[in-house]
Backbone bond lengths (Angstrom), bond angles and torsions (degrees), N, CA, C in turn:
res aa  C-N    CA-C-N  psi(-1)  N-CA   C-N-CA  omega(-1)  CA-C   N-CA-C  phi
1 X - - - 1.449 - - 1.529 108.63 -
2 X 1.311 115.65 140.00 1.459 122.72 176.11 1.532 108.63 -83.52
3 X 1.333 116.48 144.94 1.462 122.65 177.07 1.516 109.29 -138.63
4 X 1.320 115.87 143.11 1.460 122.08 171.25 1.526 107.49 -110.02
5 X 1.323 116.07 143.09 1.465 121.54 177.94 1.516 108.83 -134.05
6 X 1.303 116.17 138.94 1.458 121.67 172.98 1.520 106.97 -113.25
7 X 1.332 116.67 128.33 1.458 121.65 -174.33 1.522 109.25 -126.95
8 X 1.309 115.51 132.68 1.459 121.92 169.61 1.520 106.95 -121.04
9 X 1.321 116.63 130.29 1.459 122.80 179.26 1.518 108.69 -110.60
10 X 1.323 115.88 127.47 1.461 122.99 177.01 1.522 107.95 -120.58
11 X 1.332 117.21 89.16 1.467 120.02 -179.78 1.530 110.65 -64.94
12 X 1.307 116.42 140.38 1.466 121.80 176.09 1.522 107.54 -93.43
13 X 1.346 114.58 62.99 1.449 122.12 -171.69 1.529 107.80 -155.74
14 X 1.319 118.01 145.29 1.464 121.44 -178.33 1.531 113.21 -64.78
15 X 1.324 118.56 -31.54 1.467 121.04 -179.15 1.529 110.79 -93.21
16 X 1.327 115.48 50.46 1.457 121.76 -172.86 1.529 113.38 -61.18
17 X 1.338 119.22 -35.68 1.473 119.61 -179.25 1.522 111.44 -64.80
18 X 1.316 117.83 -40.05 1.468 121.57 176.89 1.532 110.53 -60.06
19 X 1.309 115.94 -41.87 1.465 120.72 -178.57 1.527 110.90 -67.91
20 X 1.311 117.23 -43.05 1.466 120.96 179.12 1.525 110.39 -63.26
21 X 1.334 117.53 -44.66 1.474 120.49 177.98 1.527 111.08 -62.38
22 X 1.318 117.03 -41.63 1.465 122.02 177.26 1.530 109.92 -58.07
23 X 1.319 116.47 -46.90 1.464 121.55 -178.81 1.532 110.89 -61.65
24 X 1.323 117.16 -46.43 1.472 121.36 -179.39 1.526 110.66 -63.02
25 X 1.326 117.50 -41.51 1.470 120.08 177.34 1.522 111.30 -60.35
26 X 1.309 116.99 -38.58 1.468 119.80 177.95 1.529 110.91 -66.14
27 X 1.313 117.52 -37.54 1.463 120.60 177.33 1.520 111.10 -61.23
28 X 1.323 116.61 -34.15 1.459 120.90 -179.67 1.528 113.32 -67.38
29 X 1.318 117.88 -14.41 1.464 120.01 178.75 1.533 112.34 -75.72
30 X 1.316 117.37 -7.96 1.465 122.23 179.49 1.527 108.21 -97.31
31 X 1.317 116.37 89.93 1.467 121.25 -173.11 1.531 113.23 -64.39
32 X 1.309 117.85 -21.95 1.464 120.45 -178.50 1.530 112.38 -83.70
33 X 1.334 117.09 -3.23 1.457 122.21 -178.50 1.526 109.60 -108.73
34 X 1.316 116.37 131.67 1.468 121.95 175.02 1.528 108.15 -84.60
35 X 1.356 117.32 133.91 1.463 121.68 -178.55 1.515 110.69 -127.58
36 X 1.326 115.67 138.54 1.451 123.26 173.48 1.524 107.08 -137.44
37 X 1.329 116.94 127.53 1.460 120.69 -178.99 1.515 109.50 -121.36
38 X 1.334 115.94 140.18 1.458 121.37 172.65 1.530 108.01 -130.09
39 X 1.304 118.65 -170.01 1.455 121.94 -176.27 1.513 114.97 -69.71
40 X 1.324 117.69 -11.30 1.459 121.01 -176.56 1.521 114.21 -110.02
41 X 1.336 116.66 -31.15 1.456 119.01 -173.00 1.525 110.67 -164.62
42 X 1.306 114.64 176.21 1.459 122.37 174.26 1.520 108.17 -120.57
43 X 1.319 116.01 131.65 1.457 120.93 176.67 1.524 108.66 -105.82
44 X 1.314 114.40 136.82 1.463 122.02 176.82 1.514 108.47 -121.33
45 X 1.326 115.70 150.50 1.455 119.93 174.99 1.515 109.21 -147.35
46 X 1.313 115.49 138.34 1.450 121.15 178.47 1.514 110.14 169.61
47 X 1.308 114.82 -164.27 1.460 120.70 178.44 1.529 109.73 -59.20
48 X 1.320 116.12 136.31 1.463 122.42 -177.47 1.536 112.23 -51.89
49 X 1.323 116.85 -51.30 1.467 119.91 -178.71 1.521 111.74 -64.63
50 X 1.331 117.53 -36.62 1.466 121.18 179.06 1.528 110.71 -65.06
51 X 1.323 117.50 -40.88 1.473 121.23 178.40 1.526 110.04 -61.80
52 X 1.320 116.93 -48.72 1.463 119.46 -176.91 1.525 112.11 -70.98
53 X 1.323 117.68 -34.07 1.473 120.46 174.99 1.522 110.32 -64.43
54 X 1.334 116.86 -43.46 1.458 122.41 177.87 1.526 110.18 -59.02
55 X 1.325 117.06 -48.86 1.463 120.17 -178.44 1.523 111.78 -63.06
56 X 1.310 116.72 -39.41 1.469 120.71 178.10 1.525 110.65 -58.31
57 X 1.314 116.89 -46.55 1.467 122.58 -178.14 1.526 111.31 -70.49
58 X 1.328 116.99 -48.63 1.461 120.66 -170.85 1.523 113.54 -76.26
59 X 1.312 118.21 -32.93 1.469 119.56 174.92 1.524 109.78 -66.06
60 X 1.322 116.95 -41.99 1.473 120.34 177.01 1.526 111.00 -64.14
61 X 1.337 117.76 -41.18 1.470 121.32 179.68 1.524 110.82 -64.09
62 X 1.326 117.13 -41.31 1.467 120.75 178.83 1.529 110.61 -64.21
63 X 1.311 116.76 -42.18 1.462 120.13 179.08 1.523 110.92 -64.56
64 X 1.325 116.84 -41.92 1.460 120.78 -179.44 1.529 111.62 -65.26
65 X 1.332 116.85 -42.03 1.469 120.53 -176.34 1.529 112.96 -79.80
66 X 1.337 117.76 -41.23 1.460 121.47 -169.24 1.519 114.92 -114.24
67 X 1.315 117.87 -10.25 1.466 119.68 -175.29 1.519 110.55 89.70
68 X 1.279 114.48 -166.56 1.463 120.11 -172.19 1.521 112.73 -66.24
69 X 1.321 113.91 148.13 1.454 123.01 175.45 1.514 108.35 -157.61
70 X 1.296 116.11 164.52 1.461 121.56 179.70 1.523 108.36 -104.90
71 X 1.328 117.21 128.06 1.458 123.67 174.32 1.528 107.52 -112.34
72 X 1.312 115.65 124.26 1.461 121.29 175.48 1.518 106.35 -111.48
73 X 1.331 116.39 122.68 1.469 120.94 -174.87 1.521 110.88 -129.56
74 X 1.337 114.42 143.77 1.465 122.54 170.87 1.517 107.10 -126.97
75 X 1.326 116.43 144.60 1.454 121.25 -176.88 1.525 110.00 -127.83
76 X 1.346 115.01 140.63 1.459 121.00 175.60 1.525 107.94 -126.80
77 X 1.334 117.61 101.97 1.458 119.96 175.15 1.532 109.24 -60.37
78 X 1.310 116.10 137.55 1.454 120.90 -178.94 1.520 113.13 96.43
79 X 1.339 116.75 -15.39 1.458 120.37 176.91 1.513 113.63 79.99
80 X 1.326 115.76 175.98 1.465 124.15 179.10 1.521 108.73 -146.10
81 X 1.299 116.55 171.49 1.453 122.38 173.30 1.524 107.46 -84.76
82 X 1.333 118.37 101.76 1.462 121.09 -178.18 1.518 112.63 -66.01
83 X 1.313 118.19 -19.33 1.456 121.86 180.00 1.532 112.97 -83.17
84 X 1.319 117.28 -7.73 1.469 121.43 -178.81 1.527 109.59 -62.75
85 X 1.345 117.70 134.58 1.464 120.49 -173.90 1.516 114.36 -117.66
86 X 1.287 120.77 -1.10 1.474 120.95 179.48 1.490 112.08 -83.95
């Protein structure tokens, strides 16, 4: 099953932009996942299990490297058109 996820990361750290960029770069290492980022959030789309496996790994990695942060996520089973602009 395809799933879309929208993720916003709010690092509890003064160098928050560095942490957000680091996180997005790590997401790009998953070639099977489609990624779109804007000024508010990052949208991912791909296989349901791949999305959740990615989040499990990357949220833990961010916590280990940078300390606590807030992740706000929304999920749409079945996916969406990430290119939609309306």
